[in-house]
Every structure is written in C-alpha cells, then in structure tokens.
N, CA, C, O and the ligand as a Tripos MOL2 file, in Angstrom:
@<TRIPOS>MOLECULE
protein
  233   231    59     0     0
PROTEIN
NO_CHARGES

@<TRIPOS>ATOM
      1 N         -34.9170  -95.3160    9.8020 N.3       1 MET1
      2 CA        -33.8160  -96.2680   10.1440 C.3       1 MET1
      3 C         -33.2770  -95.8790   11.4410 C.2       1 MET1
      4 O         -33.0130  -94.6950   11.6500 O.2       1 MET1
      5 N         -33.0880  -96.7950   12.3540 N.am      2 ILE2
      6 CA        -32.5170  -96.4380   13.6920 C.3       2 ILE2
      7 C         -31.1830  -97.1240   13.7590 C.2       2 ILE2
      8 O         -30.9910  -98.3190   13.5370 O.2       2 ILE2
      9 N         -30.1350  -96.0800   14.1460 N.am      3 SER3
     10 CA        -28.6740  -96.6620   14.2640 C.3       3 SER3
     11 C         -28.5860  -97.0510   15.7220 C.2       3 SER3
     12 O         -29.0640  -96.3770   16.6340 O.2       3 SER3
     13 N         -27.8900  -98.2760   15.8810 N.am      4 PRO4
     14 CA        -27.7240  -98.6480   17.2510 C.3       4 PRO4
     15 C         -26.6010  -97.8230   17.9790 C.2       4 PRO4
     16 O         -26.5610  -97.7710   19.2080 O.2       4 PRO4
     17 N         -25.7960  -97.2550   17.2680 N.am      5 ILE5
     18 CA        -24.7060  -96.3990   17.8890 C.3       5 ILE5
     19 C         -24.9750  -95.0010   17.5400 C.2       5 ILE5
     20 O         -25.3140  -94.6640   16.4060 O.2       5 ILE5
     21 N         -24.8260  -94.2000   18.5030 N.am      6 ARG6
     22 CA        -24.9650  -92.7480   18.2800 C.3       6 ARG6
     23 C         -23.8550  -91.9390   18.5370 C.2       6 ARG6
     24 O         -23.2770  -92.0350   19.6200 O.2       6 ARG6
     25 N         -23.4520  -91.0870   17.6070 N.am      7 GLN7
     26 CA        -22.3550  -90.2700   17.8260 C.3       7 GLN7
     27 C         -22.6740  -89.0930   18.7950 C.2       7 GLN7
     28 O         -23.6990  -88.4190   18.6950 O.2       7 GLN7
     29 N         -21.6620  -88.8900   19.7900 N.am      8 THR8
     30 CA        -21.8790  -87.7840   20.7400 C.3       8 THR8
     31 C         -21.1020  -86.5710   20.3500 C.2       8 THR8
     32 O         -20.2420  -86.5830   19.4690 O.2       8 THR8
     33 N         -21.4470  -85.5150   21.0540 N.am      9 GLY9
     34 CA        -20.5440  -84.2620   20.5900 C.3       9 GLY9
     35 C         -19.3950  -84.1320   21.5030 C.2       9 GLY9
     36 O         -18.7540  -83.0810   21.5270 O.2       9 GLY9
     37 N         -19.0880  -85.1580   22.2750 N.am     10 LEU10
     38 CA        -17.9130  -84.9920   23.1890 C.3      10 LEU10
     39 C         -16.6700  -85.3070   22.3320 C.2      10 LEU10
     40 O         -16.6620  -85.8390   21.2220 O.2      10 LEU10
     41 N         -15.5960  -84.8660   23.0800 N.am     11 HIS11
     42 CA        -14.2140  -85.1950   22.5020 C.3      11 HIS11
     43 C         -13.5940  -86.2850   23.1750 C.2      11 HIS11
     44 O         -13.8230  -86.4100   24.3780 O.2      11 HIS11
     45 N         -12.8070  -87.1360   22.5680 N.am     12 CYS12
     46 CA        -12.1960  -88.1930   23.2180 C.3      12 CYS12
     47 C         -11.0890  -87.7070   24.1830 C.2      12 CYS12
     48 O         -10.2580  -86.9000   23.7670 O.2      12 CYS12
     49 N         -11.0470  -88.1530   25.4210 N.am     13 PRO13
     50 CA        -10.0690  -87.6490   26.4050 C.3      13 PRO13
     51 C          -8.6580  -88.1460   26.0400 C.2      13 PRO13
     52 O          -7.6770  -87.5280   26.4520 O.2      13 PRO13
     53 N          -8.5260  -89.3040   25.2390 N.am     14 ALA14
     54 CA         -7.2390  -89.7850   24.8590 C.3      14 ALA14
     55 C          -6.6970  -89.2010   23.6250 C.2      14 ALA14
     56 O          -5.5230  -88.8320   23.6470 O.2      14 ALA14
     57 N          -7.4420  -89.0540   22.4670 N.am     15 CYS15
     58 CA         -6.9470  -88.6380   21.2420 C.3      15 CYS15
     59 C          -7.5780  -87.1880   20.7710 C.2      15 CYS15
     60 O          -7.0930  -86.5690   19.8240 O.2      15 CYS15
     61 N          -8.6200  -86.7470   21.4650 N.am     16 GLY16
     62 CA         -9.0640  -85.3760   21.2480 C.3      16 GLY16
     63 C         -10.0950  -85.4040   19.9610 C.2      16 GLY16
     64 O         -10.6110  -84.3660   19.5460 O.2      16 GLY16
     65 N         -10.3070  -86.5070   19.4570 N.am     17 LYS17
     66 CA        -11.2120  -86.4940   18.1970 C.3      17 LYS17
     67 C         -12.6470  -86.5970   18.5740 C.2      17 LYS17
     68 O         -12.9470  -87.1770   19.6180 O.2      17 LYS17
     69 N         -13.5130  -86.1030   17.8390 N.am     18 ARG18
     70 CA        -14.8700  -86.1230   18.1230 C.3      18 ARG18
     71 C         -15.4610  -87.3950   17.5070 C.2      18 ARG18
     72 O         -16.3450  -87.3180   16.6540 O.2      18 ARG18
     73 N         -15.0370  -88.4140   17.8840 N.am     19 LYS19
     74 CA        -15.5080  -89.7360   17.3330 C.3      19 LYS19
     75 C         -16.1200  -90.6390   18.3290 C.2      19 LYS19
     76 O         -16.1890  -91.8450   18.0940 O.2      19 LYS19
     77 N         -16.5600  -90.1390   19.4060 N.am     20 LEU20
     78 CA        -17.1030  -90.9660   20.4970 C.3      20 LEU20
     79 C         -18.5490  -91.4470   20.1710 C.2      20 LEU20
     80 O         -19.4050  -90.6880   19.7170 O.2      20 LEU20
     81 N         -18.7430  -92.7040   20.4270 N.am     21 ILE21
     82 CA        -19.9630  -93.3260   20.2810 C.3      21 ILE21
     83 C         -20.4690  -93.8520   21.6600 C.2      21 ILE21
     84 O         -19.6670  -94.2410   22.5090 O.2      21 ILE21
     85 N         -21.7860  -93.8560   21.8610 N.am     22 THR22
     86 CA        -22.2840  -94.4250   22.9920 C.3      22 THR22
     87 C         -22.6750  -95.9470   22.8300 C.2      22 THR22
     88 O         -23.5970  -96.2260   22.0630 O.2      22 THR22
     89 N         -22.1270  -96.7690   23.4010 N.am     23 VAL23
     90 CA        -22.2490  -98.1300   23.2180 C.3      23 VAL23
     91 C         -23.2720  -98.8430   24.1130 C.2      23 VAL23
     92 O         -23.7930  -99.8960   23.7460 O.2      23 VAL23
     93 N         -23.5700  -98.2350   25.3470 N.am     24 ASP24
     94 CA        -24.5250  -98.8030   26.2170 C.3      24 ASP24
     95 C         -24.9550  -97.6390   27.1190 C.2      24 ASP24
     96 O         -24.1400  -96.8270   27.5580 O.2      24 ASP24
     97 N         -26.3550  -97.5890   27.3940 N.am     25 THR25
     98 CA        -26.9730  -96.7280   28.2860 C.3      25 THR25
     99 C         -27.8440  -97.5690   29.3260 C.2      25 THR25
    100 O         -28.7470  -98.3210   28.9580 O.2      25 THR25
    101 N         -27.5280  -97.3940   30.5070 N.am     26 ARG26
    102 CA        -28.3170  -98.0660   31.5000 C.3      26 ARG26
    103 C         -28.6270  -97.2730   32.7460 C.2      26 ARG26
    104 O         -27.7050  -96.6670   33.2900 O.2      26 ARG26
    105 N         -29.9010  -97.2240   33.2670 N.am     27 PRO27
    106 CA        -30.1420  -96.4250   34.4160 C.3      27 PRO27
    107 C         -29.6510  -97.1120   35.7540 C.2      27 PRO27
    108 O         -29.7840  -98.3080   36.0150 O.2      27 PRO27
    109 N         -29.1050  -96.2260   36.4960 N.am     28 THR28
    110 CA        -28.6220  -96.6710   37.8120 C.3      28 THR28
    111 C         -29.4180  -95.9080   38.8770 C.2      28 THR28
    112 O         -30.3440  -95.1520   38.5830 O.2      28 THR28
    113 N         -29.0270  -96.1340   40.0730 N.am     29 ALA29
    114 CA        -29.8010  -95.5120   41.3170 C.3      29 ALA29
    115 C         -29.7220  -93.9600   41.2840 C.2      29 ALA29
    116 O         -30.6400  -93.2040   41.6020 O.2      29 ALA29
    117 N         -28.4420  -93.5870   40.8370 N.am     30 GLY30
    118 CA        -28.2110  -92.0380   40.9330 C.3      30 GLY30
    119 C         -28.4910  -91.3560   39.5720 C.2      30 GLY30
    120 O         -28.4810  -90.1280   39.4890 O.2      30 GLY30
    121 N         -28.7150  -92.0710   38.6080 N.am     31 GLY31
    122 CA        -28.8310  -91.3990   37.2350 C.3      31 GLY31
    123 C         -28.6710  -92.4300   36.1370 C.2      31 GLY31
    124 O         -29.0150  -93.6040   36.2740 O.2      31 GLY31
    125 N         -28.1130  -91.9080   35.0030 N.am     32 ILE32
    126 CA        -28.0190  -92.8050   33.8940 C.3      32 ILE32
    127 C         -26.5890  -92.9360   33.4790 C.2      32 ILE32
    128 O         -25.9180  -91.9290   33.2530 O.2      32 ILE32
    129 N         -26.1130  -94.1130   33.3730 N.am     33 ARG33
    130 CA        -24.7700  -94.4740   32.9930 C.3      33 ARG33
    131 C         -24.6490  -94.7770   31.6190 C.2      33 ARG33
    132 O         -25.3790  -95.5900   31.0510 O.2      33 ARG33
    133 N         -23.6620  -94.0820   31.0220 N.am     34 ARG34
    134 CA        -23.5340  -94.2560   29.5080 C.3      34 ARG34
    135 C         -21.9610  -94.7750   29.3540 C.2      34 ARG34
    136 O         -21.0230  -94.1950   29.9000 O.2      34 ARG34
    137 N         -21.8370  -95.8320   28.6110 N.am     35 ARG35
    138 CA        -20.5120  -96.3180   28.2300 C.3      35 ARG35
    139 C         -20.2280  -95.6000   26.8950 C.2      35 ARG35
    140 O         -21.0960  -95.4580   26.0340 O.2      35 ARG35
    141 N         -19.0140  -95.1760   26.7800 N.am     36 LYS36
    142 CA        -18.6940  -94.4670   25.4020 C.3      36 LYS36
    143 C         -17.4380  -95.0550   24.9770 C.2      36 LYS36
    144 O         -16.6210  -95.4910   25.7870 O.2      36 LYS36
    145 N         -17.2640  -95.0750   23.6630 N.am     37 LYS37
    146 CA        -16.0880  -95.6120   23.0500 C.3      37 LYS37
    147 C         -15.7630  -94.8160   22.0090 C.2      37 LYS37
    148 O         -16.6460  -94.3860   21.2660 O.2      37 LYS37
    149 N         -14.3320  -94.4910   21.8060 N.am     38 CYS38
    150 CA        -13.8480  -93.8310   20.7170 C.3      38 CYS38
    151 C         -13.6590  -94.5490   19.5270 C.2      38 CYS38
    152 O         -13.0660  -95.6270   19.5430 O.2      38 CYS38
    153 N         -14.1270  -94.0300   18.4470 N.am     39 ASN39
    154 CA        -14.1630  -94.7840   17.2250 C.3      39 ASN39
    155 C         -12.6880  -94.6900   16.5690 C.2      39 ASN39
    156 O         -12.3290  -95.5140   15.7270 O.2      39 ASN39
    157 N         -11.9520  -93.7590   16.9560 N.am     40 THR40
    158 CA        -10.5970  -93.5670   16.4460 C.3      40 THR40
    159 C          -9.5210  -94.3890   17.1410 C.2      40 THR40
    160 O          -8.7910  -95.1300   16.4820 O.2      40 THR40
    161 N          -9.4100  -94.2720   18.4730 N.am     41 CYS41
    162 CA         -8.4350  -94.7470   19.1640 C.3      41 CYS41
    163 C          -8.8130  -95.9760   20.0150 C.2      41 CYS41
    164 O          -7.9680  -96.6260   20.6310 O.2      41 CYS41
    165 N         -10.2130  -96.2760   20.0140 N.am     42 ASP42
    166 CA        -10.7440  -97.3860   20.8430 C.3      42 ASP42
    167 C         -10.7730  -97.2650   22.2620 C.2      42 ASP42
    168 O         -11.0170  -98.2230   22.9950 O.2      42 ASP42
    169 N         -10.4970  -95.9480   22.7290 N.am     43 PHE43
    170 CA        -10.4300  -95.7420   24.1820 C.3      43 PHE43
    171 C         -11.9010  -95.7770   24.7190 C.2      43 PHE43
    172 O         -12.8140  -95.2040   24.1230 O.2      43 PHE43
    173 N         -12.0780  -96.4820   25.8790 N.am     44 ARG44
    174 CA        -13.4020  -96.6580   26.4700 C.3      44 ARG44
    175 C         -13.4800  -96.0740   27.9190 C.2      44 ARG44
    176 O         -12.5790  -96.2370   28.7420 O.2      44 ARG44
    177 N         -14.5830  -95.4090   28.1530 N.am     45 PHE45
    178 CA        -14.8610  -94.8220   29.4780 C.3      45 PHE45
    179 C         -16.3610  -94.7750   29.5930 C.2      45 PHE45
    180 O         -17.0730  -95.0840   28.6370 O.2      45 PHE45
    181 N         -16.8750  -94.3700   30.8150 N.am     46 SER46
    182 CA        -18.1750  -94.2100   30.9850 C.3      46 SER46
    183 C         -18.5390  -92.9870   31.7100 C.2      46 SER46
    184 O         -17.7960  -92.5570   32.5930 O.2      46 SER46
    185 N         -19.7240  -92.3530   31.3700 N.am     47 THR47
    186 CA        -20.1610  -91.2520   32.1250 C.3      47 THR47
    187 C         -21.4760  -91.5150   32.8610 C.2      47 THR47
    188 O         -22.2540  -92.4060   32.5200 O.2      47 THR47
    189 N         -21.6580  -90.7710   33.7880 N.am     48 VAL48
    190 CA        -22.7770  -90.9140   34.5900 C.3      48 VAL48
    191 C         -23.7120  -89.4550   34.5560 C.2      48 VAL48
    192 O         -23.2820  -88.3660   34.9360 O.2      48 VAL48
    193 N         -24.8090  -89.6550   34.1190 N.am     49 GLU49
    194 CA        -25.7890  -88.4710   34.0620 C.3      49 GLU49
    195 C         -26.6440  -88.4720   35.2810 C.2      49 GLU49
    196 O         -27.3220  -89.4600   35.5660 O.2      49 GLU49
    197 N         -26.6300  -87.4220   35.9900 N.am     50 THR50
    198 CA        -27.3890  -87.3900   37.2840 C.3      50 THR50
    199 C         -28.5050  -86.2480   37.0410 C.2      50 THR50
    200 O         -28.3850  -85.2760   36.2960 O.2      50 THR50
    201 N         -29.5370  -86.5620   37.7820 N.am     51 ILE51
    202 CA        -30.5630  -85.5710   37.8220 C.3      51 ILE51
    203 C         -30.3340  -84.8200   39.1740 C.2      51 ILE51
    204 O         -30.2990  -85.3920   40.2630 O.2      51 ILE51
    205 N         -30.1890  -83.5460   38.9940 N.am     52 ALA52
    206 CA        -29.7590  -82.5970   40.1060 C.3      52 ALA52
    207 C         -30.9910  -82.5620   41.0270 C.2      52 ALA52
    208 O         -30.9140  -83.0550   42.1520 O.2      52 ALA52
    209 N         -32.0260  -82.0420   40.6200 N.am     53 LYS53
    210 CA        -33.2000  -81.8820   41.4540 C.3      53 LYS53
    211 C         -34.4840  -81.8030   40.6500 C.2      53 LYS53
    212 O         -34.5390  -81.0820   39.6530 O.2      53 LYS53
    213 N         -35.4650  -82.4910   41.0380 N.am     54 MET54
    214 CA        -36.6300  -82.3970   40.2310 C.3      54 MET54
    215 C         -37.8490  -82.1260   41.2260 C.2      54 MET54
    216 O         -38.0040  -82.6820   42.3130 O.2      54 MET54
    217 N         -38.6920  -81.1580   40.6470 N.am     55 ARG55
    218 CA        -39.7520  -80.8170   41.4060 C.3      55 ARG55
    219 C         -40.9400  -81.1020   40.6550 C.2      55 ARG55
    220 O         -40.9200  -80.8410   39.4520 O.2      55 ARG55
    221 N         -42.0280  -81.6210   41.1960 N.am     56 LYS56
    222 CA        -43.2410  -81.8730   40.4520 C.3      56 LYS56
    223 C         -44.0390  -80.5520   40.4600 C.2      56 LYS56
    224 O         -44.2830  -79.8260   41.4240 O.2      56 LYS56
    225 N         -44.4160  -80.3950   39.0760 N.am     57 VAL57
    226 CA        -45.2150  -79.2670   38.7520 C.3      57 VAL57
    227 C         -46.6030  -79.7680   38.2910 C.2      57 VAL57
    228 O         -46.8320  -80.6150   37.4270 O.2      57 VAL57
    229 N         -47.4460  -79.1010   39.0130 N.am     58 ARG58
    230 CA        -48.9040  -79.5070   38.6470 C.3      58 ARG58
    231 C         -49.7580  -78.4610   38.0250 C.2      58 ARG58
    232 O         -50.9200  -78.7190   37.7130 O.2      58 ARG58
    233 ZN         -9.7060  -91.4140   20.8910 Zn       59 ZN59
@<TRIPOS>BOND
     1     1     2 1
     2     2     3 1
     3     3     4 2
     4     3     5 am
     5     5     6 1
     6     6     7 1
     7     7     8 2
     8     7     9 am
     9     9    10 1
    10    10    11 1
    11    11    12 2
    12    11    13 am
    13    13    14 1
    14    14    15 1
    15    15    16 2
    16    15    17 am
    17    17    18 1
    18    18    19 1
    19    19    20 2
    20    19    21 am
    21    21    22 1
    22    22    23 1
    23    23    24 2
    24    23    25 am
    25    25    26 1
    26    26    27 1
    27    27    28 2
    28    27    29 am
    29    29    30 1
    30    30    31 1
    31    31    32 2
    32    31    33 am
    33    33    34 1
    34    34    35 1
    35    35    36 2
    36    35    37 am
    37    37    38 1
    38    38    39 1
    39    39    40 2
    40    39    41 am
    41    41    42 1
    42    42    43 1
    43    43    44 2
    44    43    45 am
    45    45    46 1
    46    46    47 1
    47    47    48 2
    48    47    49 am
    49    49    50 1
    50    50    51 1
    51    51    52 2
    52    51    53 am
    53    53    54 1
    54    54    55 1
    55    55    56 2
    56    55    57 am
    57    57    58 1
    58    58    59 1
    59    59    60 2
    60    59    61 am
    61    61    62 1
    62    62    63 1
    63    63    64 2
    64    63    65 am
    65    65    66 1
    66    66    67 1
    67    67    68 2
    68    67    69 am
    69    69    70 1
    70    70    71 1
    71    71    72 2
    72    71    73 am
    73    73    74 1
    74    74    75 1
    75    75    76 2
    76    75    77 am
    77    77    78 1
    78    78    79 1
    79    79    80 2
    80    79    81 am
    81    81    82 1
    82    82    83 1
    83    83    84 2
    84    83    85 am
    85    85    86 1
    86    86    87 1
    87    87    88 2
    88    87    89 am
    89    89    90 1
    90    90    91 1
    91    91    92 2
    92    91    93 am
    93    93    94 1
    94    94    95 1
    95    95    96 2
    96    95    97 am
    97    97    98 1
    98    98    99 1
    99    99   100 2
   100    99   101 am
   101   101   102 1
   102   102   103 1
   103   103   104 2
   104   103   105 am
   105   105   106 1
   106   106   107 1
   107   107   108 2
   108   107   109 am
   109   109   110 1
   110   110   111 1
   111   111   112 2
   112   111   113 am
   113   113   114 1
   114   114   115 1
   115   115   116 2
   116   115   117 am
   117   117   118 1
   118   118   119 1
   119   119   120 2
   120   119   121 am
   121   121   122 1
   122   122   123 1
   123   123   124 2
   124   123   125 am
   125   125   126 1
   126   126   127 1
   127   127   128 2
   128   127   129 am
   129   129   130 1
   130   130   131 1
   131   131   132 2
   132   131   133 am
   133   133   134 1
   134   134   135 1
   135   135   136 2
   136   135   137 am
   137   137   138 1
   138   138   139 1
   139   139   140 2
   140   139   141 am
   141   141   142 1
   142   142   143 1
   143   143   144 2
   144   143   145 am
   145   145   146 1
   146   146   147 1
   147   147   148 2
   148   147   149 am
   149   149   150 1
   150   150   151 1
   151   151   152 2
   152   151   153 am
   153   153   154 1
   154   154   155 1
   155   155   156 2
   156   155   157 am
   157   157   158 1
   158   158   159 1
   159   159   160 2
   160   159   161 am
   161   161   162 1
   162   162   163 1
   163   163   164 2
   164   163   165 am
   165   165   166 1
   166   166   167 1
   167   167   168 2
   168   167   169 am
   169   169   170 1
   170   170   171 1
   171   171   172 2
   172   171   173 am
   173   173   174 1
   174   174   175 1
   175   175   176 2
   176   175   177 am
   177   177   178 1
   178   178   179 1
   179   179   180 2
   180   179   181 am
   181   181   182 1
   182   182   183 1
   183   183   184 2
   184   183   185 am
   185   185   186 1
   186   186   187 1
   187   187   188 2
   188   187   189 am
   189   189   190 1
   190   190   191 1
   191   191   192 2
   192   191   193 am
   193   193   194 1
   194   194   195 1
   195   195   196 2
   196   195   197 am
   197   197   198 1
   198   198   199 1
   199   199   200 2
   200   199   201 am
   201   201   202 1
   202   202   203 1
   203   203   204 2
   204   203   205 am
   205   205   206 1
   206   206   207 1
   207   207   208 2
   208   207   209 am
   209   209   210 1
   210   210   211 1
   211   211   212 2
   212   211   213 am
   213   213   214 1
   214   214   215 1
   215   215   216 2
   216   215   217 am
   217   217   218 1
   218   218   219 1
   219   219   220 2
   220   219   221 am
   221   221   222 1
   222   222   223 1
   223   223   224 2
   224   223   225 am
   225   225   226 1
   226   226   227 1
   227   227   228 2
   228   227   229 am
   229   229   230 1
   230   230   231 1
   231   231   232 2
@<TRIPOS>SUBSTRUCTURE
     1 MET1         2 RESIDUE 1 A MET
     2 ILE2         6 RESIDUE 1 A ILE
     3 SER3        10 RESIDUE 1 A SER
     4 PRO4        14 RESIDUE 1 A PRO
     5 ILE5        18 RESIDUE 1 A ILE
     6 ARG6        22 RESIDUE 1 A ARG
     7 GLN7        26 RESIDUE 1 A GLN
     8 THR8        30 RESIDUE 1 A THR
     9 GLY9        34 RESIDUE 1 A GLY
    10 LEU10       38 RESIDUE 1 A LEU
    11 HIS11       42 RESIDUE 1 A HIS
    12 CYS12       46 RESIDUE 1 A CYS
    13 PRO13       50 RESIDUE 1 A PRO
    14 ALA14       54 RESIDUE 1 A ALA
    15 CYS15       58 RESIDUE 1 A CYS
    16 GLY16       62 RESIDUE 1 A GLY
    17 LYS17       66 RESIDUE 1 A LYS
    18 ARG18       70 RESIDUE 1 A ARG
    19 LYS19       74 RESIDUE 1 A LYS
    20 LEU20       78 RESIDUE 1 A LEU
    21 ILE21       82 RESIDUE 1 A ILE
    22 THR22       86 RESIDUE 1 A THR
    23 VAL23       90 RESIDUE 1 A VAL
    24 ASP24       94 RESIDUE 1 A ASP
    25 THR25       98 RESIDUE 1 A THR
    26 ARG26      102 RESIDUE 1 A ARG
    27 PRO27      106 RESIDUE 1 A PRO
    28 THR28      110 RESIDUE 1 A THR
    29 ALA29      114 RESIDUE 1 A ALA
    30 GLY30      118 RESIDUE 1 A GLY
    31 GLY31      122 RESIDUE 1 A GLY
    32 ILE32      126 RESIDUE 1 A ILE
    33 ARG33      130 RESIDUE 1 A ARG
    34 ARG34      134 RESIDUE 1 A ARG
    35 ARG35      138 RESIDUE 1 A ARG
    36 LYS36      142 RESIDUE 1 A LYS
    37 LYS37      146 RESIDUE 1 A LYS
    38 CYS38      150 RESIDUE 1 A CYS
    39 ASN39      154 RESIDUE 1 A ASN
    40 THR40      158 RESIDUE 1 A THR
    41 CYS41      162 RESIDUE 1 A CYS
    42 ASP42      166 RESIDUE 1 A ASP
    43 PHE43      170 RESIDUE 1 A PHE
    44 ARG44      174 RESIDUE 1 A ARG
    45 PHE45      178 RESIDUE 1 A PHE
    46 SER46      182 RESIDUE 1 A SER
    47 THR47      186 RESIDUE 1 A THR
    48 VAL48      190 RESIDUE 1 A VAL
    49 GLU49      194 RESIDUE 1 A GLU
    50 THR50      198 RESIDUE 1 A THR
    51 ILE51      202 RESIDUE 1 A ILE
    52 ALA52      206 RESIDUE 1 A ALA
    53 LYS53      210 RESIDUE 1 A LYS
    54 MET54      214 RESIDUE 1 A MET
    55 ARG55      218 RESIDUE 1 A ARG
    56 LYS56      222 RESIDUE 1 A LYS
    57 VAL57      226 RESIDUE 1 A VAL
    58 ARG58      230 RESIDUE 1 A ARG
    59 ZN59       233 GROUP 0 **** ****
C-alpha cells in the first residue's frame, strides 16, 4: 500500500508539532522543492533540497 502523503521528521515552525506532511515534490533547476503542510495547525511552507556537489565516480 502506498500512501500519497508522507510524514516527515521535521517540526512545524508554527506550532512545533511533528505532524508535517509532504504534499508536493517537484524538481527545480537548483534542486528539489517540497511543499509541506502541518497536519495540526494547517501551516504551509516549502523547502528546497539542493545538491551541493556531485562528482562522477567510475
Ligand atoms: Zn503546525
């Protein structure tokens, strides 16, 4: 069974509860943008995950 929403380990910046869920994940030019929503107080924000540096290893 695949759940469409995933609970993250982050704390909500507004209420401090660990009830954040990722509602959307989309790749951008600089990295991966994730939209999060708090399940408790409905606070919404987004995070951007960037790849610092990658080297090809052969
Ligand atoms: Zn909250």
